[in-house]
C-alpha positions, 0 to 999 in steps of 0.5 A: 432524476435530472442530471445536474451538469451545465449544458445550455437549455435543450430545444424543448423548454419545460420550465424546470428550474436548474437545481441549486446544488451539484450532485456528487456522482452523475456518471453511471456505472461508476463503482470505483474510487474515481470521482466524476472529475477524474473520469472527465479529465481522464477521457477529455482532459482538464480543460473540458472539466473546466468547460463543464463547470462553466456550463453549470446551471444553464440547461433545463431538462438535462438530457444532453448532460445525461447523454454525455455522462452515459457515453463516459459511463459506458467507456469507463465501465468497459476500461475498468472491467476486464470481463466485459473486455474479454466478452467484447473481444469475442463478439466484434459485432457487439463492439461495433454496435456499442461504439455506434451508439456512443457516436449516436448520442454525441450526434444528438448532443451536437444537435441540441447545442444550439450553436453554443461554442462551449457545448460544441467544444465539449462534444468535439472533445468527447468525439475524439475520446470515443474514436480513440476508445473505438480503436482501443479494443481492437488494438488490445486484441492485436497486441494480445496476439503478438504478445502471446506469440512472443511469450510462448517462445519463452514459457508455457501457454497456460502461464500467460494470463490475459483473462479477467481474473488474473488481471483483476487479481494483480491490479493492486497490492495490500494498499488497495490502490487501483490505477490501471489494469495490467495488460498481461500477467506472466507466471514463470515456472523457472528462474531462467525464464525471467530474463527472456520475459524481460527481453520479450517485454522490451520488444513489445514495449511493455512496462514491467512490474515484478510481484510476489505475494502482493502483501506490500503497502507501498504501492510498488506492485500497482500498475500505473500504465495500461501496457503493463506486464506483471511478472509474478514470481510466486512459482519460483519456489526452490528452497535448498537445505541448510548448508554450512560453508565458508563465505568470502572473507569469513574464517569460520563456516556459516549456516546458509540457505538458498531460496528463490524469490517466490518462497513464502517467508515462513517456509525459510523460518520453518527450515531454520527452526527445524535445524535449530537455527534462526532466520532473522527476516521476520515481517508480520506478513511472513505467512504470505510475503515472499523472499523476493519482496522481502529483499526489494522492501528490505523487510524487518520484523521483531528479530531486527532488534538483534540481527537487523533487516533483510539487508544485514542477513543477505549473503548474495542475490541474483536479479535480472536487470531492466536491460535483460541481463543477469546481475549477481550481487555478493557481499564480501567479508560478512560481519554476520551481524548488523551491517552498519556496525562494519566500517566498510561494507563491500559487495562484488557485482558480476554481470552475465549475458542472457545465458546466465553463464557468460560474464560481461566485463570484469566484476566491479566492487561496490564499497559503502561506509556502513554508517551510510546504510543506517540512520543514527539511532534507527534500524532502517533508513526508509528515506534512502532508496538509493542505499549507497547504489546497492542494486535490488535491496530497498528499491521496491523492484524498480531496478530489476527483478530479484530471482533468488538469494542466499541468507545467513542463518544464526545459531539459536540460543539454548534458552528463550523467554518472552516478556509481555509488558503492559503499560496503563494510564493516559501518558505514554512517556513513562512507557517509552522511558521503560522501553528505552531502559529495558533495551539499555539494560539488556544490551549491557548484559553479557551472554544475554541478548534481546532477540525480538522486540515489538510494541503495540500502541493503544489503537492496535491494542483495541483493534486486535481486541487485546485481552489484558493479562493484568488483573485490571478492567481497562486495556493497556495504553501500550504493550511491549513484547520482547524475546530475551535469550541466552545460553545460561538459563539462570541469566536469562531468567534473572534478566527477564525478572528485572525487566518486569521490575522496570515495567512495575516502576513505570506503572506497568505490569509484566509477564514471562512466558517460558514454554513454546506454547505460551510464547506463541500466545504472547506473540499472536496479537502481534500477528493480528495487527492488520485488524486495525482496518476492522477497528477504523472501518475505513480505507487504511494506508500503512506507512513504513515508519522508523523512529528512535525508541526515545521519540516514540511518545513524541511521535504518537502524541504528534500523530494524535494531534494531527488526527484531532486537528484534521477531524476538527477542521473537517467538522468546521467545513461541514458546519460552514456548508450547512450554514451556506445551505440554510442561507438559501431558500431551500428549493428541496421544500418545493419538491415535496408532494402537495407542497403549498407555500404559505406565510405561516409555513414560511415563518415556521421554517424560518424560525427553525433555520434561525435556531439551527444557525444559532446552534451551529455558530455556537459549536463553530466558536467552540471548535475554533477555540479548540484549534486556537488553543491546541498549543497552549499549556 
């Protein structure tokens, strides 16, 4: 196969015409999401990519192009494959042989350049890249030795992971965004080790990324630099029992639980359930996500409608700062409810030296107006990472490593019903109006609370293969799940029944689950929402979206409009590309075996091209009309 990059003719002139269209991928061994352009820029710089484009179409055999791409391909596959790196570190002779071969290929490219300045400039840039690459692996090996010596002063040898498996496992989070392999993965056994690891990383010049279960979709656990140490906190599994105690500024005893950063969220929920209490932090990923990540992301969940997000339920937390100090953050005068309902929220910040016991200066008080911690009408403000300057929470690990925390647990109501509302039809507006009415109605009922709320839109309903509860053939446009709780069984039953009536008034069907088993079945579909990836069969990015309830229909309609518009524009670009191709003499026809040009054959092909152009232009007009009239009533 002839490579199609833009080198001048090689010395051997075979008379082969350059191909008219560039191939998508020409760098070998590239099984990553990086394009040829990104790889060339990574090794040679953007200027050299422009040089390559200037040279396009000038060479004949393409041998020099293939050799350059082989050089880039060899370097790329090694920098992206830690298992090959491990093998080459153990076999320095093999490494020397490989780098010698890279220089040899560049020597041949230089010989074939025939004095072409652009080609020589490209070869020179590639030579610099190869020399840098030649030094890279020995430097990595030496850095490993120094790092291992330093880290073993802090932690066990087998918790220091340079192997390919550990590095590949920590190259991304649930976003599947991959940029750089981490240099090392550290898995401390104790909370106390972390501050010493941070100090060691500072001395070694390593970037630090804290990581728990890796379930986040924000990319915060994705290494962006090759000199990254990932500190995985999953072994910090200390979980205390339920403890009733007086909190600073609170008059009655409060149920609390202490958990280290690596504790899986479900374990805390289970210990609360065992003690007939409620742990309000309830993300969909609770079977895999960890407490440290819940705090760093300010995780919410279906229970946030009643008790708020992680921030609302924290009593205190401990973290290691980027300068290798301990920082304890303690909330004072806790209102045991939603934080934004408190006029002023006060936190006490106390710093400690590396030993975790010696105070550094006096504690400082951080006072934040409660309304600044929420946007009006929203349960979370995802636009504010600063969050009033509060350390740790919602910072995605950027201002320190959270090691442990103490949470408030809430009293469990005596009676609980789960209501499932299914809304049908093509218009979401009635369904959204019903959701708003349901919340307003329950909020106004004394002694009855809405303790859980979640909705599934049409795409999620399809993705999880939702089984419609109503006796209808079609799937619902939207599903609303709500937990209704209180200490008066009759009141809970009455409110649940009226909620179903509200749904009936908006072309909806309602169902009430009383037993724990039935309620669990109702909520099971919510836990499977990640299956949307199966439905789309494509790369999927999850975003943390927080919108007012009454704007839900507007939001969904706007997203659907974007999907339609972008899909239509993509189709128009395809049509334009096909029309451009039909305007050429279609050189591929001449590559068919036994092809012989003739006037008759050319006439047949031309008539087919004419008909294809007519059809494509008709479709293009129709789709342009769709775009132009999208905002027309």
